[in-house]
C-alpha positions in Angstrom: -88.9 -55.8 117.9 -86.7 -53.6 120.1 -86.9 -50.8 117.5 -90.7 -51.0 117.6 -90.8 -50.7 121.4 -88.5 -47.7 121.4 -90.5 -46.1 118.6 -93.7 -46.5 120.6 -92.1 -45.3 123.8 -90.8 -42.2 122.0 -94.2 -41.5 120.4 -95.9 -41.9 123.8 -93.3 -39.4 125.3 -93.9 -36.9 122.5 -97.6 -37.0 122.9 -97.7 -36.7 126.7 -96.6 -33.1 126.6 -100.0 -32.2 125.1 -102.0 -34.0 127.8 -104.1 -32.0 130.3 -103.5 -33.4 133.8 -106.7 -31.8 135.1 -108.9 -33.5 132.5 -107.1 -36.8 133.0 -107.7 -36.6 136.7 -111.3 -35.6 136.3 -111.9 -38.7 134.1 -110.1 -40.8 136.6 -112.4 -39.6 139.4 -115.5 -40.4 137.3 -114.2 -43.9 136.6 -113.7 -44.6 140.4 -117.4 -44.9 140.9 -118.9 -48.3 140.4 -121.6 -50.7 141.6 -119.3 -51.6 144.5 -118.3 -47.9 145.2 -121.4 -45.8 144.6 -120.2 -43.1 146.9 -116.7 -41.9 147.8 -115.2 -39.5 150.3 -112.7 -36.8 149.5 -110.0 -38.8 151.4 -110.8 -41.9 149.4 -110.6 -40.1 146.1 -107.3 -38.4 147.0 -105.9 -41.8 148.1 -106.9 -43.4 144.8 -105.3 -40.7 142.9 -102.2 -40.8 145.1 -102.3 -37.1 146.0 -103.2 -34.8 148.9 -106.8 -33.9 149.5 -106.3 -30.3 148.1 -105.6 -31.7 144.6 -108.9 -33.3 143.8 -111.1 -30.7 145.6 -111.2 -28.3 142.6 -111.9 -31.2 140.3 -114.8 -32.4 142.4 -116.1 -28.8 142.7 -116.0 -28.4 138.9 -117.7 -31.8 138.3 -120.4 -30.9 140.9 -121.0 -27.5 139.3 -121.3 -29.1 135.9 -123.9 -31.5 137.2 -121.9 -34.8 136.9 -121.6 -35.5 140.6 -123.2 -34.5 143.9 -122.0 -34.2 147.5 -124.3 -35.5 150.3 -124.8 -32.6 152.7 -124.8 -35.0 155.7 -122.1 -37.6 154.9 -120.0 -35.3 152.7 -119.5 -38.2 150.3 -119.7 -37.8 146.6 -121.8 -39.8 144.1 -122.6 -39.7 140.3 -125.6 -37.9 138.9 -127.5 -39.2 135.9 -125.9 -36.6 133.7 -122.8 -38.7 133.4 -124.8 -41.0 131.1 -124.6 -38.3 128.4 -120.9 -38.8 128.1 -121.4 -42.4 126.8 -124.9 -42.4 125.3 -124.3 -39.4 123.1 -121.7 -41.5 121.3 -123.7 -44.7 121.4 -126.8 -43.0 120.1 -124.9 -41.6 117.2 -124.2 -45.1 116.0 -126.4 -46.9 113.5 -125.1 -50.3 114.2 -127.0 -51.1 117.5 -130.3 -50.1 116.0 -129.8 -51.8 112.7 -128.6 -55.0 114.3 -131.3 -55.1 117.0 -133.8 -57.5 115.3 -131.0 -59.9 114.4 -129.6 -60.0 117.9 -133.0 -60.5 119.4 -133.6 -63.3 116.9 -130.3 -64.9 117.9 -131.1 -64.6 121.6 -134.6 -66.2 121.1 -133.2 -69.0 118.9 -130.4 -70.0 121.2 -131.8 -69.0 124.6 -128.5 -67.3 125.3 -127.5 -63.7 125.8 -126.4 -62.0 122.6 -124.1 -59.0 122.2 -122.4 -56.7 119.7 -119.1 -55.0 120.1 -116.7 -52.7 118.2 -113.0 -52.0 118.4 -112.0 -49.1 120.6 -108.2 -48.8 120.9 -107.0 -51.8 122.7 -110.4 -52.8 123.9 -113.7 -54.2 122.7 -116.6 -52.0 123.7 -120.1 -53.5 124.0 -122.7 -51.4 122.0 -125.7 -53.8 122.2 -126.9 -56.4 124.6 -129.9 -58.7 124.6 -129.9 -60.8 127.8 -131.3 -64.3 127.9 -134.7 -64.7 129.6 -133.5 -67.6 131.7 -132.0 -67.3 135.2 -128.6 -68.4 134.0 -127.8 -65.2 132.1 -124.5 -63.3 131.6 -124.5 -59.8 133.0 -122.4 -57.3 131.0 -123.5 -53.8 130.4 -123.6 -51.7 127.2 -120.5 -49.5 127.3 -118.3 -52.1 129.0 -114.7 -52.3 127.8 -112.8 -55.6 127.8 -109.3 -56.4 126.5 -109.4 -57.0 122.7 -106.9 -59.8 122.7 -108.5 -61.8 125.4 -112.2 -61.9 124.4 -114.0 -63.8 121.7 -115.4 -60.7 119.9 -112.1 -58.9 120.2 -110.2 -61.8 118.6 -112.8 -61.8 115.7 -112.1 -58.2 115.1 -108.3 -58.6 115.3 -108.3 -61.5 113.0 -110.0 -59.7 110.2 -108.2 -56.3 110.4 -106.0 -55.4 107.5 -102.5 -56.8 108.2 -100.9 -53.4 108.8 -103.5 -52.4 111.4 -103.3 -55.8 113.0 -99.6 -55.7 113.4 -99.6 -52.2 114.7 -102.2 -53.2 117.4 -100.3 -56.4 118.3 -97.1 -54.3 118.8 -99.0 -52.0 121.1 -100.5 -54.8 123.1 -97.1 -56.4 123.5 -95.7 -53.2 125.1 -98.7 -52.3 127.2 -99.6 -54.0 130.5 -103.3 -54.4 130.5 -104.9 -55.0 134.0 -107.0 -58.2 134.4 -105.8 -59.5 131.0 -103.4 -62.3 130.1 -99.9 -61.4 129.0 -99.8 -61.1 125.2 -97.7 -63.8 123.5 -97.7 -62.3 120.1 -96.6 -65.3 118.1 -99.2 -67.6 119.7 -101.9 -64.9 119.3 -101.0 -64.3 115.6 -101.3 -68.1 114.9 -104.6 -68.2 116.7 -105.9 -65.2 114.7 -105.0 -66.8 111.4 -107.0 -69.9 112.5 -109.9 -67.7 113.5 -109.8 -66.0 110.1 -110.0 -69.3 108.3 -112.8 -70.8 110.5 -114.8 -67.6 110.6 -115.7 -67.7 114.3 -114.3 -68.0 117.8 -115.4 -70.6 120.4 -114.2 -69.7 123.9 -114.7 -72.2 126.7 -113.8 -70.2 129.8 -110.6 -68.7 128.3 -111.3 -65.2 129.5 -113.8 -65.8 132.3 -113.9 -69.1 134.0 -117.2 -70.8 133.7 -118.4 -68.7 130.7 -118.6 -70.0 127.2 -118.8 -67.7 124.2 -119.2 -68.0 120.4 -118.3 -64.9 118.3 -118.4 -64.0 114.6 -117.3 -60.9 112.7 -119.6 -58.4 111.0 -118.5 -56.9 107.7 -119.5 -53.7 105.9 -118.8 -52.3 102.5 -115.5 -53.3 100.9 -115.6 -56.4 103.1 -114.1 -54.4 106.0 -114.8 -55.8 109.5 -116.9 -53.2 111.4 -118.1 -55.2 114.5 -118.5 -58.6 116.0 -121.4 -60.4 117.7 -121.4 -63.2 120.3 -123.6 -65.3 122.5 -122.5 -66.1 126.0 -123.7 -68.7 128.5 -122.6 -70.1 131.8 -120.7 -73.5 131.5 -123.2 -75.4 133.6 -126.0 -74.4 131.3 -124.0 -75.3 128.1 -123.6 -78.6 126.2 -120.6 -79.0 123.8 -122.5 -81.1 121.3 -125.3 -78.5 121.3 -122.8 -75.7 120.8 -121.1 -77.4 117.9 -124.2 -78.6 116.1 -126.7 -75.8 116.7 -125.3 -72.7 118.4 -122.1 -72.0 116.4 -124.0 -72.4 113.0 -126.8 -70.1 114.4 -124.3 -67.3 115.4 -122.5 -67.6 112.0 -125.8 -67.5 110.1 -127.0 -64.3 112.0 -123.5 -62.7 111.4 -123.8 -63.3 107.7 -127.4 -61.9 107.7 -126.2 -58.7 109.6 -123.2 -58.3 107.3 -125.4 -58.6 104.2 -127.7 -55.9 105.6 -124.9 -53.6 106.6 -123.4 -53.7 103.1 -126.6 -52.3 101.8 -127.2 -49.7 104.5 -123.8 -48.4 105.9 
């Protein structure tokens, strides 16, 4: 295990010499904006980066000239422009999966009354590429494009469980070395045993393991050569869930829709 850690650390060190700090900081600046922080001042951005105000000024000027951000002439605070959507949606729109799976995910949402989602593996994360929210008040809010830790989420564990062994072990080794914010510490042996159980059962049933009060059922989606290409899930708040209903109706429904999508994907992708 020590050899694996040293190998990963050396590989990381070798790769870092090719990184562009300006691009990295530009991406960090864009990621600072959120629902809670829709505008930021130069001082706030510099503080978040841990640098003086002169460092991010050129980055902000460049992003503004390219149309990704704006600066309010009165408050001097910066905010995002709609053009930033191009960075994510160009990739999402190039995918066939969300469009092909849409009727199935809508059907799953309508049959269960719960929000349905689809996600794919992106490095150490699961990224949401489709979402069909429940029509009830008690719905789960998570946006397309959201990234969550692969080892802590129901869809992520589905994908991990069905990866080829070599890919799975490589990812588990990386997860053990990395410290992922807002995610539980990786206990590789425990996770490996859980993944084997998931592979045998064919689904994951989370009862608040990742987010307290949220239940989730996830199943893998397979393409040609029986390779896992995505996962789907339903999610519901705990107070709106019933364990007997989940076991007898919801889990079979999610598994059935996953099989239907997989059969369709084999023929189309």
